[in-house]
C-alpha positions in Angstrom: 142.5 -1.2 144.5 142.3 0.3 148.0 146.6 1.2 147.0 144.8 3.2 143.2 142.4 4.5 145.4 144.8 5.8 148.5 147.4 7.6 145.3 144.0 8.8 144.2 143.3 10.3 146.7 147.0 11.3 148.3 146.8 12.8 144.1 144.0 14.9 144.2 145.0 16.5 148.1 147.6 17.5 147.2 146.6 19.6 144.1 144.2 20.8 146.2 146.7 22.3 149.2 149.2 23.3 146.2 146.4 25.2 144.1 145.6 26.7 147.6 148.5 27.9 148.6 148.7 29.8 145.0 145.9 31.2 145.9 146.9 33.2 149.4 149.8 33.6 148.4 148.6 36.3 145.6 146.1 37.5 148.6 143.6 38.8 145.6 140.1 38.1 145.3 137.6 38.9 143.3 134.9 41.5 144.1 131.8 42.6 142.5 129.2 44.8 143.0 129.7 49.4 142.2 132.6 51.1 143.3 131.4 53.5 146.3 132.3 57.6 145.0 134.3 60.0 147.2 136.5 63.1 146.7 139.6 64.1 147.9 142.3 66.7 147.9 145.0 65.2 144.9 148.7 66.4 146.6 148.9 68.9 143.5 145.4 71.0 145.4 142.7 69.9 143.0 140.0 67.5 144.3 139.4 64.2 142.5 136.4 62.1 142.1 135.8 58.1 141.6 134.2 58.9 138.7 135.2 61.7 136.4 137.8 58.2 135.8 134.3 55.6 134.0 135.6 54.7 131.2 139.0 54.1 132.7 140.5 50.8 134.4 141.0 52.5 137.6 143.7 50.8 139.9 143.5 52.4 144.4 146.1 52.0 146.4 146.4 52.4 149.8 149.1 53.6 151.8 151.1 55.2 154.6 154.7 56.3 154.3 156.0 53.6 157.3 154.3 50.6 155.3 158.0 49.6 154.4 156.0 47.2 151.6 154.7 50.0 150.8 157.7 52.0 149.5 159.1 48.6 147.5 155.7 48.5 145.7 155.9 52.6 144.7 158.9 52.0 142.1 156.3 49.0 140.7 153.3 50.9 140.0 155.1 54.5 139.0 156.5 51.3 136.4 153.1 49.9 136.2 151.2 53.3 135.5 153.9 54.5 132.3 153.0 51.3 130.9 149.0 51.7 130.4 148.3 54.5 131.5 148.6 54.9 127.7 145.6 52.4 127.6 143.2 53.7 129.5 144.4 53.0 132.9 144.7 55.3 135.9 147.0 54.8 139.1 145.4 56.7 142.2 148.1 57.1 145.1 145.9 56.9 148.6 148.0 57.4 151.8 145.6 57.2 154.5 148.6 59.3 157.6 146.4 62.0 159.5 149.6 63.7 158.4 149.6 64.3 154.3 153.7 65.9 155.6 154.6 62.0 156.0 153.6 61.6 152.5 155.4 65.1 151.2 158.3 63.6 152.7 158.1 59.7 151.7 157.0 61.8 148.0 161.0 63.6 147.4 162.7 59.9 147.6 159.9 57.8 145.2 159.0 59.4 142.5 155.9 58.9 141.3 154.1 60.2 138.2 150.2 58.8 139.1 148.2 61.3 141.1 148.3 61.4 145.1 145.3 61.9 147.4 145.4 61.9 151.1 142.1 60.4 153.1 143.5 62.1 156.0 140.3 61.2 158.7 139.7 57.6 156.5 136.9 58.5 155.0 137.9 56.7 152.3 140.0 53.4 153.7 136.9 53.4 156.1 134.2 53.0 152.5 136.6 49.9 150.6 137.8 48.1 154.4 141.2 48.9 154.4 142.7 45.8 156.6 146.2 46.2 156.1 149.0 48.3 154.2 149.0 48.2 151.3 145.7 47.9 150.4 145.3 48.1 146.3 141.3 47.4 144.5 141.2 47.3 141.7 139.1 48.9 138.4 136.4 48.1 136.2 136.0 50.6 132.5 131.6 50.5 134.3 133.8 51.4 137.2 133.4 48.0 139.1 134.9 46.7 141.6 136.9 43.2 140.4 140.3 42.5 142.0 141.2 43.8 145.8 144.7 42.7 146.7 145.7 43.2 150.4 149.4 43.4 151.7 152.6 43.7 148.9 155.3 40.4 148.3 157.5 40.8 145.8 155.6 39.3 142.4 151.9 40.4 143.7 152.8 43.4 141.1 152.7 40.6 138.5 149.2 40.0 139.1 148.7 43.5 139.8 149.7 43.5 135.1 147.6 40.3 134.4 144.8 41.3 136.3 145.2 45.1 134.6 146.0 43.9 131.0 142.2 41.7 131.2 140.0 44.8 132.4 142.2 47.1 129.4 141.5 44.1 127.3 137.4 43.9 127.7 
């Protein structure tokens, strides 16, 4: 009887380890509450306000030109944006550097069609408590915070896609 209990205990421990390692590998958390509204100047010179995108699923990606994972992720975000934009999805790339010219230089080599916004004074990144680069927040059609991803590793884009698709279907 003891051997059965030990095996059951070991099996339970392994299940917990496997599931918790999967969760930590995603670096994602579910969120709740309304997304704080903000207005930032875009690369085109136009001011964009988050609340103008109400009714769409919105991904906000905080990034910097010096961040290697940000550069690696950007073309994958562009693919996601192009694929789901017709279904009511938008992506806002928020550059957090004081000097916007660094972002502009990078964007000459990594072409994206989604809006790039400049948070030169880090007001919005503070509002969203950004502590890692990149940080990605996904907001539902009602303007509620739903997912938070800190950092980027290859494969995270699959999680983004699953989450965006689920929110589009809601």
